[in-house]
C-alpha positions as CSV (number, residue, x, y, z in Angstrom):
1,X,74.7,150.3,73.6
2,X,71.5,150.3,75.9
3,X,71.7,153.3,77.9
4,X,73.3,155.8,74.4
5,X,71.9,153.6,71.9
6,X,71.4,156.1,69.3
7,X,75.3,156.8,69.3
8,X,76.1,152.7,70.0
9,X,74.0,152.9,65.8
10,X,76.0,155.4,64.4
11,X,79.4,154.1,65.4
12,X,82.0,152.9,63.2
13,X,83.1,150.0,65.3
14,X,80.7,148.6,67.1
15,X,82.1,145.5,67.5
16,X,85.5,147.0,69.2
17,X,86.9,145.9,72.2
18,X,88.1,147.9,74.9
19,X,91.7,148.0,74.1
20,X,90.4,149.1,70.7
21,X,88.5,152.0,72.1
22,X,91.3,154.2,73.0
23,X,94.9,153.7,73.2
24,X,97.1,155.5,76.0
25,X,98.9,158.2,75.3
26,X,101.5,159.6,77.9
27,X,100.4,157.4,80.5
28,X,97.1,159.0,80.3
29,X,94.2,156.8,78.5
30,X,92.6,158.4,76.0
31,X,89.1,157.5,73.8
32,X,88.9,157.0,70.1
33,X,85.4,157.3,69.1
34,X,84.5,157.6,65.7
35,X,80.9,158.5,64.0
36,X,79.9,157.3,60.7
37,X,78.4,160.9,59.7
38,X,78.3,164.1,60.6
39,X,76.6,164.3,64.5
40,X,73.9,166.5,65.3
41,X,73.7,169.5,68.3
42,X,72.0,166.5,70.5
43,X,74.4,163.9,69.8
44,X,77.6,165.6,70.8
45,X,75.4,166.3,73.6
46,X,75.2,162.8,74.2
47,X,78.8,162.0,73.4
48,X,80.0,164.9,76.0
49,X,77.9,163.1,78.8
50,X,78.6,159.6,77.7
51,X,82.7,161.1,78.0
52,X,81.9,162.5,81.2
53,X,80.7,159.2,82.6
54,X,83.5,157.0,81.2
55,X,85.9,159.7,82.2
56,X,85.3,159.4,86.1
57,X,86.6,155.7,85.7
58,X,89.7,154.8,86.2
59,X,91.6,152.5,82.9
60,X,94.0,150.5,84.4
61,X,96.8,148.9,82.4
62,X,98.0,145.3,83.4
63,X,100.3,143.1,81.2
64,X,104.0,144.3,80.5
65,X,105.6,145.8,77.2
66,X,106.3,142.6,75.2
67,X,103.3,140.3,76.1
68,X,100.8,139.0,72.7
69,X,97.6,139.6,74.9
70,X,96.4,142.5,76.9
71,X,93.7,142.6,79.9
72,X,91.5,145.7,80.5
73,X,90.0,146.7,83.3
74,X,86.9,149.6,84.6
75,X,87.6,150.3,88.3
76,X,84.3,152.3,89.2
77,X,85.4,154.6,92.2
């Protein structure tokens, strides 16, 4: 929100939790980012920087299948 304030301002769901911002696909976490409008070229560059930053972090799934709630954490390597 602070570092990428412009992207935050045009995010479709600013109030979403981590679990709502992505999903597991074939054992790999995939971010699902949505925008209120088509991005300008410089905003696309900011998205690339943001994804590079978060893709270098490891998202770890905690819990078991069928559990009603999930816990998520980001590990800074």
